[in-house]
NUNU-176058 format. One line per field, with one value per atom (N, C-alpha, C): residue in three letters; x, y, z. Coordinates in steps of 0.2 Angstrom, whole numbers. Layout:
N
type = (ALA|...)
east = (X|...)
north = (Y|...)
up = (Z|...)
! end
This chain:
333
type = (MET|MET|MET|LEU|LEU|LEU|ARG|ARG|ARG|ASP|ASP|ASP|LYS|LYS|LYS|SER|SER|SER|ILE|ILE|ILE|LEU|LEU|LEU|ILE|ILE|ILE|THR|THR|THR|GLY|GLY|GLY|ALA|ALA|ALA|THR|THR|THR|GLY|GLY|GLY|SER|SER|SER|PHE|PHE|PHE|GLY|GLY|GLY|ARG|ARG|ARG|GLN|GLN|GLN|MET|MET|MET|VAL|VAL|VAL|GLN|GLN|GLN|THR|THR|THR|LEU|LEU|LEU|LEU|LEU|LEU|GLY|GLY|GLY|ARG|ARG|ARG|HIS|HIS|HIS|ALA|ALA|ALA|PRO|PRO|PRO|ARG|ARG|ARG|ARG|ARG|ARG|LEU|LEU|LEU|VAL|VAL|VAL|VAL|VAL|VAL|PHE|PHE|PHE|SER|SER|SER|ARG|ARG|ARG|ASP|ASP|ASP|GLU|GLU|GLU|LEU|LEU|LEU|LYS|LYS|LYS|GLN|GLN|GLN|SER|SER|SER|GLU|GLU|GLU|MET|MET|MET|ALA|ALA|ALA|GLU|GLU|GLU|ARG|ARG|ARG|PHE|PHE|PHE|SER|SER|SER|PRO|PRO|PRO|GLN|GLN|GLN|ASP|ASP|ASP|HIS|HIS|HIS|PRO|PRO|PRO|CYS|CYS|CYS|LEU|LEU|LEU|ARG|ARG|ARG|TYR|TYR|TYR|PHE|PHE|PHE|ILE|ILE|ILE|GLY|GLY|GLY|ASP|ASP|ASP|VAL|VAL|VAL|ARG|ARG|ARG|ASP|ASP|ASP|GLN|GLN|GLN|GLN|GLN|GLN|ARG|ARG|ARG|LEU|LEU|LEU|GLU|GLU|GLU|GLU|GLU|GLU|ALA|ALA|ALA|PHE|PHE|PHE|ARG|ARG|ARG|ASP|ASP|ASP|ILE|ILE|ILE|ASP|ASP|ASP|VAL|VAL|VAL|VAL|VAL|VAL|ILE|ILE|ILE|HIS|HIS|HIS|ALA|ALA|ALA|ALA|ALA|ALA|ALA|ALA|ALA|LEU|LEU|LEU|LYS|LYS|LYS|GLN|GLN|GLN|VAL|VAL|VAL|PRO|PRO|PRO|THR|THR|THR|ALA|ALA|ALA|GLU|GLU|GLU|TYR|TYR|TYR|ASN|ASN|ASN|PRO|PRO|PRO|PHE|PHE|PHE|GLU|GLU|GLU|ALA|ALA|ALA|VAL|VAL|VAL|GLN|GLN|GLN|THR|THR|THR|ASN|ASN|ASN|VAL|VAL|VAL|LEU|LEU|LEU|GLY|GLY|GLY|ALA|ALA|ALA|GLN|GLN|GLN|ASN|ASN|ASN|VAL|VAL|VAL|ILE|ILE|ILE|ARG|ARG|ARG|ALA|ALA|ALA|ALA|ALA|ALA|ILE|ILE|ILE|ARG|ARG|ARG|THR|THR|THR|GLY|GLY|GLY|VAL|VAL|VAL|LYS|LYS|LYS|GLN|GLN|GLN|VAL|VAL|VAL|VAL|VAL|VAL|ALA|ALA|ALA|LEU|LEU|LEU|SER|SER|SER|THR|THR|THR|ASP|ASP|ASP|LYS|LYS|LYS|ALA|ALA|ALA|ALA|ALA|ALA|ASN|ASN|ASN|PRO|PRO|PRO|ILE|ILE|ILE|ASN|ASN|ASN|LEU|LEU|LEU|TYR|TYR|TYR|GLY|GLY|GLY|ALA|ALA|ALA|THR|THR|THR|LYS|LYS|LYS|LEU|LEU|LEU|CYS|CYS|CYS|SER|SER|SER|ASP|ASP|ASP|LYS|LYS|LYS|LEU|LEU|LEU|PHE|PHE|PHE|VAL|VAL|VAL|ALA|ALA|ALA|GLY|GLY|GLY|ASN|ASN|ASN|SER|SER|SER|MET|MET|MET|ALA|ALA|ALA|GLY|GLY|GLY|ALA|ALA|ALA|SER|SER|SER|GLY|GLY|GLY|THR|THR|THR|ARG|ARG|ARG|PHE|PHE|PHE|SER|SER|SER|VAL|VAL|VAL|VAL|VAL|VAL|ARG|ARG|ARG|TYR|TYR|TYR|GLY|GLY|GLY|ASN|ASN|ASN|VAL|VAL|VAL|LEU|LEU|LEU|GLY|GLY|GLY|SER|SER|SER|ARG|ARG|ARG|GLY|GLY|GLY|SER|SER|SER|VAL|VAL|VAL|ILE|ILE|ILE|PRO|PRO|PRO|LEU|LEU|LEU|PHE|PHE|PHE|LEU|LEU|LEU|LYS|LYS|LYS|ARG|ARG|ARG|ALA|ALA|ALA|ALA|ALA|ALA|SER|SER|SER|GLY|GLY|GLY|VAL|VAL|VAL|LEU|LEU|LEU|PRO|PRO|PRO|ILE|ILE|ILE|THR|THR|THR|ASP|ASP|ASP|GLU|GLU|GLU|ARG|ARG|ARG|MET|MET|MET|THR|THR|THR|ARG|ARG|ARG|PHE|PHE|PHE|SER|SER|SER|ILE|ILE|ILE|THR|THR|THR|ILE|ILE|ILE|GLU|GLU|GLU|GLN|GLN|GLN|GLY|GLY|GLY|ALA|ALA|ALA|ASP|ASP|ASP|PHE|PHE|PHE|VAL|VAL|VAL|LEU|LEU|LEU|ALA|ALA|ALA|SER|SER|SER|LEU|LEU|LEU|GLY|GLY|GLY|TRP|TRP|TRP|MET|MET|MET|ARG|ARG|ARG|GLY|GLY|GLY|GLY|GLY|GLY|GLU|GLU|GLU|LEU|LEU|LEU|PHE|PHE|PHE|VAL|VAL|VAL|PRO|PRO|PRO|LYS|LYS|LYS|LEU|LEU|LEU|PRO|PRO|PRO|SER|SER|SER|TYR|TYR|TYR|ARG|ARG|ARG|ILE|ILE|ILE|ILE|ILE|ILE|ASP|ASP|ASP|VAL|VAL|VAL|ALA|ALA|ALA|GLN|GLN|GLN|ALA|ALA|ALA|ILE|ILE|ILE|ALA|ALA|ALA|PRO|PRO|PRO|ASP|ASP|ASP|ALA|ALA|ALA|LYS|LYS|LYS|LEU|LEU|LEU|GLU|GLU|GLU|ALA|ALA|ALA|ILE|ILE|ILE|GLY|GLY|GLY|ILE|ILE|ILE|ARG|ARG|ARG|PRO|PRO|PRO|GLY|GLY|GLY|GLU|GLU|GLU|LYS|LYS|LYS|LEU|LEU|LEU|HIS|HIS|HIS|GLU|GLU|GLU|ILE|ILE|ILE|LEU|LEU|LEU|LEU|LEU|LEU|PRO|PRO|PRO|VAL|VAL|VAL|ASP|ASP|ASP|GLU|GLU|GLU|ALA|ALA|ALA|TRP|TRP|TRP|HIS|HIS|HIS|SER|SER|SER|LEU|LEU|LEU|GLU|GLU|GLU|PHE|PHE|PHE|ALA|ALA|ALA|ASP|ASP|ASP|HIS|HIS|HIS|PHE|PHE|PHE|VAL|VAL|VAL|ILE|ILE|ILE|GLN|GLN|GLN|PRO|PRO|PRO|THR|THR|THR|HIS|HIS|HIS|SER|SER|SER|TRP|TRP|TRP|TRP|TRP|TRP|ASP|ASP|ASP|SER|SER|SER|ARG|ARG|ARG|ALA|ALA|ALA|ALA|ALA|ALA|LEU|LEU|LEU|GLU|GLU|GLU|SER|SER|SER|GLU|GLU|GLU|GLY|GLY|GLY|GLY|GLY|GLY|LYS|LYS|LYS|PRO|PRO|PRO|CYS|CYS|CYS|PRO|PRO|PRO|PRO|PRO|PRO|SER|SER|SER|PHE|PHE|PHE|ALA|ALA|ALA|TYR|TYR|TYR|CYS|CYS|CYS|SER|SER|SER|ALA|ALA|ALA|ASP|ASP|ASP|ASN|ASN|ASN|GLN|GLN|GLN|GLN|GLN|GLN|TRP|TRP|TRP|LEU|LEU|LEU|SER|SER|SER|VAL|VAL|VAL|GLU|GLU|GLU|GLU|GLU|GLU|LEU|LEU|LEU|ARG|ARG|ARG|SER|SER|SER|MET|MET|MET|ILE|ILE|ILE|ALA|ALA|ALA|HIS|HIS|HIS|PHE|PHE|PHE|ARG|ARG|ARG|ASN|ASN|ASN|GLY|GLY|GLY|SER|SER|SER|HIS|HIS|HIS)
east = (414|413|408|409|409|402|398|394|389|386|378|379|387|388|388|387|387|394|396|406|406|410|413|420|422|430|431|433|436|442|442|449|449|441|441|444|445|448|455|456|466|467|473|475|473|473|472|467|461|454|450|454|451|452|458|459|455|454|448|441|439|432|434|438|438|438|441|441|433|432|425|420|418|415|417|424|424|425|425|425|420|418|414|405|403|396|394|395|393|385|383|375|375|381|380|388|391|397|398|400|400|408|409|416|414|419|417|424|424|430|428|432|433|433|435|436|433|428|420|424|431|433|435|440|441|435|430|423|420|420|418|420|428|434|430|431|431|424|416|413|411|417|417|420|424|426|419|417|414|409|402|400|391|387|383|378|378|373|374|381|385|386|386|386|382|374|370|372|375|376|382|385|390|388|388|387|392|392|397|395|398|397|404|402|407|408|413|412|421|422|429|428|434|435|438|438|438|432|424|417|414|413|409|404|398|393|392|395|394|397|403|403|398|396|388|382|381|379|378|387|388|387|388|390|384|378|372|370|371|367|375|381|385|388|393|395|401|405|412|416|421|421|431|432|440|443|447|451|456|455|462|463|459|459|464|470|476|479|483|489|493|497|502|509|508|517|520|527|532|532|535|536|529|524|518|515|519|516|519|525|531|529|528|528|519|515|508|506|510|508|502|498|492|486|489|483|483|491|492|488|489|487|480|474|468|466|469|466|469|475|476|475|474|476|467|464|459|452|453|450|451|454|455|450|450|446|440|436|429|427|433|430|429|431|432|423|424|419|411|413|407|405|409|408|401|407|404|397|395|388|382|385|381|381|385|386|387|393|399|401|402|405|412|414|420|424|430|433|440|444|451|454|459|462|469|472|477|483|490|494|500|506|512|518|524|529|533|531|534|531|525|524|527|532|535|542|545|550|547|543|543|548|553|556|555|549|543|538|533|528|523|523|519|517|524|525|521|523|522|511|512|502|498|500|501|501|506|508|502|502|494|489|488|481|480|487|486|485|488|485|478|476|469|463|466|462|463|467|468|465|464|462|453|450|445|440|444|439|439|443|439|433|433|428|422|423|419|413|417|415|410|404|399|396|398|394|395|399|399|405|408|411|418|421|430|435|440|445|452|454|461|465|471|477|479|481|484|490|498|504|508|509|512|517|522|527|524|529|527|525|520|518|522|524|528|523|530|525|522|520|513|518|512|515|518|523|531|534|535|540|545|549|556|556|553|551|546|539|540|545|549|554|559|562|567|565|559|557|557|555|555|561|567|573|576|575|579|584|579|581|588|587|595|600|599|608|609|605|606|601|602|598|600|595|595|596|600|600|603|597|597|603|603|609|610|615|615|614|615|612|606|601|594|592|585|582|575|572|562|559|553|549|547|543|538|532|527|520|516|513|509|502|499|492|488|487|483|484|490|490|491|491|490|481|479|470|468|471|469|472|478|478|474|471|469|460|457|451|453|459|461|462|463|463|456|453|445|441|446|444|445|453|456|455|452|453|447|449|446|445|447|448|455|458|465|471|471|477|480|485|489|492|492|493|498|503|509|511|510|510|520|522|527|528|534|536|541|544|551|553|560|563|567|569|571|576|583|588|586|587|586|591|596|604|600|595|593|588|585|577|582|584|589|593|596|598|593|587|581|577|579|576|581|587|593|599|599|607|613|613|619|620|612|614|617|620|624|620|624|621|622|618|621|618|621|620|616|612|609|609|608|608|601|600|592|589|585|578|576|575|572|565|566|562|561|567|567|572|569|574|578|583|587|586|580|579|571|567|561|558|557|553|546|545|537|537|540|540|545|545|553|553|559|561|556|555|552|544|541|534|537|541|544|539|539|539|531|527|520|518|521|520|522|516|516|516|520|522|516|515|510|515|511|515|515|512|512|512|512|510|512|512|513|507|507|499|503|503|507|499|500|494|494|488|489|489|492|495|490|485|479|475|475|473|466|461|457|459|462|467|468|465|463|462|466|464|471|476|486|484|481|481|476|471|467|472|476|479|485|486|493|491|484|481|479|479|479|485|489|496|502|499|503|508|516|521|523|526|529|533|534|542|546|554|558|558|561|562|566|572|575|574|569|567|566|565|563|563|557|557|557|565|566|569|569|568|576|582|588|590|586|587|584|580|575|578|574|577|575|570|567|569|572|574|571|570|567|575|575|580|580|584|584|580|581|576|568|568|560|557|563|561|560|563|561|557|554|547|541|542|536|536|541|541|541|538|537|529|525|519|518|523|521|523|529|531|525|523|516|511|508|503|500|501|494|494|497|497|495)
north = (-465|-470|-468|-459|-459|-455|-455|-448|-453|-449|-448|-454|-454|-459|-455|-458|-454|-456|-451|-452|-448|-451|-447|-448|-443|-442|-440|-445|-442|-439|-437|-430|-425|-424|-420|-412|-411|-403|-403|-408|-407|-405|-406|-403|-409|-416|-421|-418|-417|-418|-413|-406|-401|-403|-405|-407|-410|-417|-421|-419|-416|-413|-406|-403|-399|-403|-409|-412|-417|-420|-423|-418|-412|-405|-405|-404|-400|-405|-414|-419|-423|-424|-429|-431|-424|-421|-430|-429|-436|-433|-437|-436|-433|-437|-433|-433|-428|-427|-427|-431|-429|-427|-421|-422|-422|-425|-429|-427|-421|-424|-418|-417|-417|-410|-405|-397|-393|-390|-387|-378|-376|-370|-373|-377|-378|-381|-383|-384|-379|-373|-366|-364|-363|-360|-362|-370|-374|-372|-373|-372|-363|-358|-353|-354|-357|-360|-365|-369|-373|-374|-369|-369|-375|-376|-380|-377|-370|-365|-368|-367|-368|-375|-379|-386|-390|-390|-396|-400|-405|-410|-410|-405|-404|-407|-410|-409|-409|-406|-406|-410|-413|-419|-418|-416|-415|-422|-425|-432|-434|-438|-442|-450|-451|-458|-464|-460|-462|-466|-465|-464|-469|-474|-478|-477|-474|-475|-470|-465|-458|-458|-462|-466|-470|-473|-477|-471|-467|-462|-460|-458|-455|-459|-466|-469|-472|-469|-473|-471|-475|-471|-472|-471|-470|-477|-473|-478|-482|-475|-474|-469|-474|-470|-468|-463|-462|-461|-463|-462|-458|-452|-448|-447|-449|-445|-449|-447|-447|-444|-445|-439|-442|-437|-437|-434|-431|-427|-432|-433|-440|-437|-431|-429|-430|-427|-429|-434|-441|-447|-450|-449|-450|-447|-440|-440|-439|-443|-443|-452|-456|-462|-465|-464|-467|-463|-458|-453|-456|-456|-459|-466|-471|-477|-474|-472|-473|-469|-465|-461|-468|-467|-471|-478|-483|-489|-490|-490|-489|-487|-481|-476|-483|-484|-488|-494|-498|-502|-502|-494|-491|-490|-487|-487|-493|-498|-504|-508|-509|-511|-507|-499|-497|-497|-498|-498|-505|-510|-517|-514|-516|-513|-509|-504|-500|-502|-507|-508|-503|-500|-496|-500|-498|-503|-504|-499|-496|-493|-494|-490|-490|-484|-483|-478|-483|-479|-478|-471|-468|-469|-473|-475|-469|-471|-466|-472|-467|-472|-473|-471|-472|-479|-483|-487|-494|-492|-496|-496|-502|-503|-498|-499|-491|-493|-486|-483|-479|-477|-472|-475|-470|-474|-472|-466|-463|-469|-471|-475|-485|-484|-491|-491|-486|-485|-486|-483|-483|-490|-494|-502|-507|-505|-508|-507|-499|-498|-502|-501|-504|-513|-516|-524|-524|-520|-518|-519|-514|-514|-517|-521|-524|-533|-535|-540|-537|-531|-531|-533|-536|-539|-546|-548|-556|-555|-550|-549|-547|-544|-543|-548|-551|-560|-558|-560|-561|-553|-550|-542|-535|-537|-533|-527|-525|-521|-521|-519|-520|-514|-516|-513|-512|-507|-506|-498|-499|-495|-492|-485|-481|-478|-480|-478|-473|-468|-462|-459|-456|-454|-445|-439|-431|-430|-427|-421|-415|-413|-409|-402|-397|-388|-390|-398|-397|-394|-393|-390|-396|-391|-397|-397|-400|-403|-396|-398|-395|-388|-386|-381|-376|-375|-370|-368|-370|-371|-365|-368|-365|-359|-358|-352|-348|-350|-343|-342|-346|-345|-344|-342|-342|-335|-328|-321|-320|-327|-325|-329|-332|-333|-338|-344|-349|-354|-361|-367|-372|-374|-380|-386|-392|-397|-403|-408|-413|-418|-421|-423|-421|-420|-417|-424|-432|-437|-438|-434|-435|-436|-441|-440|-443|-438|-440|-441|-446|-445|-439|-436|-431|-433|-430|-430|-424|-421|-416|-419|-412|-414|-416|-414|-415|-420|-424|-432|-435|-434|-438|-439|-435|-435|-440|-439|-441|-450|-452|-457|-462|-456|-461|-463|-458|-459|-464|-465|-471|-479|-477|-483|-487|-481|-486|-488|-487|-489|-497|-497|-502|-508|-508|-510|-517|-521|-527|-529|-526|-526|-531|-528|-530|-529|-523|-522|-517|-515|-509|-505|-499|-496|-491|-492|-486|-484|-477|-473|-474|-474|-473|-465|-463|-456|-453|-450|-445|-444|-443|-444|-437|-434|-428|-427|-424|-422|-416|-418|-412|-404|-407|-401|-399|-403|-399|-394|-396|-391|-384|-384|-379|-376|-378|-376|-370|-375|-372|-364|-365|-359|-355|-357|-350|-353|-352|-356|-354|-347|-344|-345|-348|-349|-353|-352|-359|-365|-370|-376|-377|-379|-379|-386|-391|-398|-398|-400|-400|-410|-413|-421|-422|-430|-432|-432|-430|-429|-436|-436|-442|-446|-453|-456|-454|-450|-450|-451|-453|-458|-454|-457|-454|-453|-461|-460|-464|-461|-465|-471|-475|-482|-482|-485|-487|-493|-496|-505|-508|-509|-514|-522|-522|-529|-535|-536|-539|-539|-533|-536|-537|-538|-538|-544|-549|-558|-557|-552|-553|-547|-543|-538|-537|-534|-532|-526|-525|-518|-517|-513|-509|-502|-498|-493|-488|-488|-480|-481|-488|-491|-497|-498|-505|-506|-514|-514|-521|-520|-524|-529|-535|-541|-543|-543|-545|-554|-556|-565|-570|-566|-569|-576|-580|-586|-583|-580|-577|-575|-573|-569|-572|-572|-575|-572|-567|-560|-559|-563|-561|-563|-569|-569|-562|-563|-556|-549|-547|-542|-542|-549|-549|-548|-550|-550|-542|-538|-532|-529|-533|-527|-528|-532|-531|-537|-534|-540|-540|-547|-547|-544|-542|-538|-544|-543|-547|-547|-553|-555|-549|-548|-544|-535|-533|-528|-523|-515|-512|-505|-503|-495|-489|-486|-483|-477|-470|-466|-463|-467|-466|-472|-477|-480|-479|-473|-471|-469|-472|-471|-464|-459|-454|-449|-445|-438|-431|-425|-420|-416|-412|-408|-402|-397|-392|-387|-387|-380|-383|-389|-393|-393|-392|-391|-383|-378|-371|-368|-373|-372|-374|-378|-380|-379|-374|-371|-362|-362|-356|-356|-362|-362|-360|-363|-360|-353|-350|-342|-339|-341|-335|-338|-341|-343|-348|-352|-355|-362|-363|-369|-368)
up = (21|25|32|35|39|39|34|30|36|37|41|48|50|55|63|69|73|78|78|82|87|90|98|99|101|101|109|114|119|118|124|126|120|115|111|112|116|118|116|117|115|109|107|99|95|98|91|91|96|96|90|93|87|81|80|73|68|74|72|71|74|73|67|67|61|52|54|48|46|53|51|48|51|49|43|42|35|30|29|25|24|32|30|34|33|35|42|45|52|54|55|56|63|69|75|77|80|82|91|94|101|105|108|109|117|119|126|128|134|142|145|151|158|159|153|155|151|157|154|150|153|151|142|142|133|130|132|129|128|133|130|126|125|121|114|113|107|106|110|103|103|103|101|93|91|85|82|85|83|87|86|86|85|90|88|84|85|80|73|71|64|62|67|66|71|68|71|72|71|72|77|83|87|94|97|104|108|116|120|126|128|133|140|146|150|153|154|158|158|160|163|159|157|153|160|166|174|175|173|175|170|170|166|164|170|169|163|165|157|152|152|145|141|145|144|141|145|143|137|137|130|123|124|120|115|119|116|108|103|97|94|96|94|88|82|78|80|79|80|86|90|97|94|94|92|100|104|109|110|111|113|117|125|133|134|138|140|145|149|155|147|147|142|143|147|149|152|151|154|162|163|170|173|170|176|176|171|173|178|179|184|189|192|199|200|195|199|195|198|192|195|200|202|198|196|191|184|183|174|174|178|179|179|181|183|177|172|167|161|158|154|152|159|161|160|167|169|165|161|159|152|149|142|143|150|151|150|153|153|148|143|135|133|133|130|134|138|141|140|141|138|131|126|119|117|120|119|122|128|133|128|123|121|113|112|103|98|101|96|91|86|79|78|79|79|83|88|92|89|87|87|91|95|102|100|100|99|105|102|106|105|107|106|103|103|98|109|112|119|122|118|121|117|112|109|114|115|122|127|130|136|141|144|148|152|150|156|159|162|165|161|158|152|147|144|137|142|146|151|151|152|152|146|140|133|132|133|130|135|141|143|140|139|135|129|125|118|118|124|125|127|130|132|126|122|114|110|112|106|108|115|118|118|118|119|114|108|101|104|109|113|115|122|124|121|116|112|107|108|104|97|98|92|91|97|98|93|89|85|85|90|90|91|87|83|88|88|93|89|88|85|88|87|87|82|83|80|84|80|85|79|86|80|86|82|88|89|92|94|87|88|83|80|75|73|77|80|82|89|91|95|102|108|114|115|118|122|120|111|107|107|103|102|98|93|89|93|96|100|104|107|111|109|103|99|97|93|92|96|104|110|111|109|113|106|101|95|95|98|99|105|109|114|112|106|101|105|109|112|112|110|110|112|117|122|120|117|114|116|119|125|120|113|111|105|103|95|90|93|89|89|90|93|86|85|77|82|75|77|70|73|66|65|60|58|55|59|58|60|56|57|61|64|67|63|55|52|48|48|46|49|58|61|62|60|59|55|48|42|43|46|46|51|57|60|57|52|48|43|41|36|40|44|49|52|52|52|45|40|35|33|34|33|39|44|50|51|53|55|64|67|72|76|82|82|79|75|71|76|74|77|70|69|62|65|61|60|55|56|46|47|39|37|37|40|41|40|37|37|44|43|51|49|55|57|61|62|65|69|75|81|78|77|76|67|64|58|60|64|67|69|75|76|69|63|59|55|55|51|55|61|65|66|68|71|70|61|59|65|66|68|76|79|86|88|95|98|101|101|102|109|115|122|124|124|126|132|135|142|143|139|141|141|138|137|144|144|149|152|161|161|156|157|152|146|142|134|131|123|120|117|113|110|101|103|94|96|89|90|89|91|88|89|82|78|79|78|78|78|86|89|87|85|81|84|90|94|90|86|85|77|73|66|64|69|66|66|69|65|61|60|56|48|44|35|36|31|26|22|20|14|13|6|1|8|16|18|24|26|34|35|43|42|47|48|51|58|63|72|69|69|68|77|77|85|85|91|91|94|96|97|93|94|92|86|90|84|77|76|71|67|62|56|47|49|43|38|41|37|30|29|21|17|21|16|16|22|21|17|17|14|3|3|-4|-4|-2|-2|-2|-1|-5|2|8|14|13|14|15|19|24|31|30|38|40|39|38|40|47|52|58|60|58|62|61|57|55|62|59|67|62|65|62|67|66|71|64|70|65|64|66|68|61|58|53|45|48|43|34|27|21|18|24|20|26|26|30|27|32|29|30|23|25|27|29|32|29|22|18|19|20|21|29|34|39|39|36|37|35|29|25|30|31|37|43|47|54|51|46|44|46|46|47|52|58|67|67|65|65|63|59|56|60|64|69|66|61|56|60|67|68|77)
! end
């Protein structure tokens, strides 16, 4: 589907963006692949790994999603945009709220307008579990962003540009997550635990990239896609890394949830369940693809349904977690 297409990734020097570039270069043979970000150092470092000399389709664009004119310049002759740029750290957003709004909300608005004006065919925006019933500013800005992208289909009208959203939670082993912290602290014999009841969904960076690309094939415009994932308990991660360590309860941090929620009960009434994912359908009057989606195997979710890491039917065991964490110990992620 993506062979010979021109693809642009905003925030492409982040963890997700680098994985997406690797996946696209390795499996999809795009005609042009544009790395769009504002950090020249990260672009320089990334170009050492993914060289335009080795990959002639690659282009490195310096730019900020806050700058709509630069986005329009970068979006010319682009078929697909994957929007991953965001200010993502919860404490950073709490302390710098205006900056978070500028990037996460107004930046989303700029991406939508630039895509419509330049005739981009498909836009998929990355969201977060924190946008489901948000309790912190980062989640609130991403909820606003999600709503903007869904409504962008109304703005696009007959132009042909279509927008959808992908929502998943914390990436296993990513910067700022618990696995690197526990690996660092394991030698001390004490691991800090926010709350022994805490649970999370498990997704790797590779799975995240693959799911976004799959969503490009499914989308009609307006959907919010949620992958089905296994859950894990924070105490099982501690057991997998340092079974003899003492656990020190430090309490839940400001803006943090005890469990991850990817599909809240308030959205269940307009959601469909598939074999390996959910689709949260838009509630706008122009949405008329429910019958088509159901014919492809989607089943309406029960009105009282919620997709929460604490109530999951699939769980990672300590042994499975230990096997996955071995990759991080060996430096392969």
